[in-house]
N, C-alpha and C positions, 0 to 999 in steps of 0.2 A: 720412460717415465721421467728420467733425469732431464731429457731435452724438453719435455712438456713443462716441468717446473721452471727451467731456465726461461722458456718462452713466456710463461705466465708472469714470472717475476719481472721480466723486461716490460711486458704490457702494463703491469701494475705500476711500475716505476714511471713509465712514460705518461700514464693517465692520471698520475697523482697530483699534477700541477693544477692550478686554478682553471676553471672551465675556459676553453678556448673557442674562438670563433671558427666557423666552418672552414675558412681559408687556411687556418693554422693546423687543422686536423688532416693527417694523411689517412684517407679512407681506404686506401689500397686499390684493389682492382676487382673485377667481377669473375675471378677464376674459380670461385667456390662452387660446390655441387648444387647448392640451393640459391645461388645468386639470382637477382632479378625476379624473385617470386613474391615481392611485396612485404617480406618480413626480413628484418635485420638479423643475420646469423653471427655477427661479430660480438664476442663477449665483452669487448671494451665498452659497450653501450648498454643502456637499460631504458625501459619505457614501454609504451603501449604497442609498438609494432615489432617487438622482439619475437623471434622464433621460439617455439616450445622446446626445441632440442638445441643445446649449445655445446659446441666442441672447440677445443683449442685450435684444431686444424683450420677452422673457418675465420680466424682472426685476420683481418685485412683482406678478405676475399669476397666481400659482399658490398662493395663500395656504393653502388647505385641505391640499393634499398636503405642502407644506413645513412647515407648523405641526405636522401629525401626525408627520412624520418627526423633527422637532426634539424634540417632546415625548416621543417614544418613545426618544430617545437614539441614533437611527441617522443623524441629520443634525446638522451643526454649521455655524456661520458660517465661511466661508473668511476667514482672518486674513492679510492681506497681509504684515504685519511678521513673523509667525511663519513664513509660507511662504518669504519671502526669506531669513530666517535659517537655515532648514533646507535650502534648495536650494543644492547645491554643483554649479554648472554644469560644473565641470571633470571630474566623474565621471559625468555623465548621458549615456546613449546617445541621441543625437538622431536617429539613423537616416540617411535620405538625403533627396534633394530630388525625389522622384518624384510628389509631389502636384501636381494641376493648379494649385494656388495657391502653390506654392513660389516663393520669391524675389519675393514681392509686398510685402515690408516688414512683414507681420503674421505672428504665430505662429499657424498653423492647427491645431496639434497639441492635441487635447482634454486632454492631460495638464497643460497650462499655463493660467494665468490671469493677468490684469493688464492694464495699459493698452496693452500691445503685442500683446495677443491679438486674434484676428479676431472680428468681430461674431457669426459663427456657427461653432460648434465641433462637428465631427462625427467619429465614430470612424474613418472611412475615411482621415483625414489623420494618424492616430497614427503616429509615427516617419517621417513623409513630408515634413516641412518643416524639415529640419535647419538650413540656413543662416540662415533668419529666426529660428527659435527659439533657436539657440545665440547669435546676436548679441544678441538682445533679452534673453536670460537674463543674459549677461555684463554688460549695462548696467543690470540690475535692474528692467526694466519688465515682465518675466514671471517667474513662479515656479511651482513644481509645485502643482497643485490638491490632491493627496494627499501631504502633506509629512511625515507621521508614520509 
């Protein structure tokens, strides 16, 4: 868990700068389990061709899919500063605590990203980890992935 938080903090710090051109982005390699399947599995990105399940272990391991989506204009880097500025925790519908992972101290809802987000984000937990996500959103350690 600690390693995952360190890794995510590093990713967030690196992706916090102004949007970069594709040449400046280190897309990594294609060593991930789901590389080259047409969907970007790297949580540093957001957009139309993102995979449904996002894990920290896939960061930098799906270069071809992520670079293609980025260059096609359907993916962009997730910008933590912009996401936090655009995320109004007071008006978000967080849902309930019906997830098997609710109240574990991590936000398991795939709509959120940040150092308080779970290592593995899957769609089944959407709107189902309200207490964790609302608390972490309020403290600024998670923000919406799709913030525009």
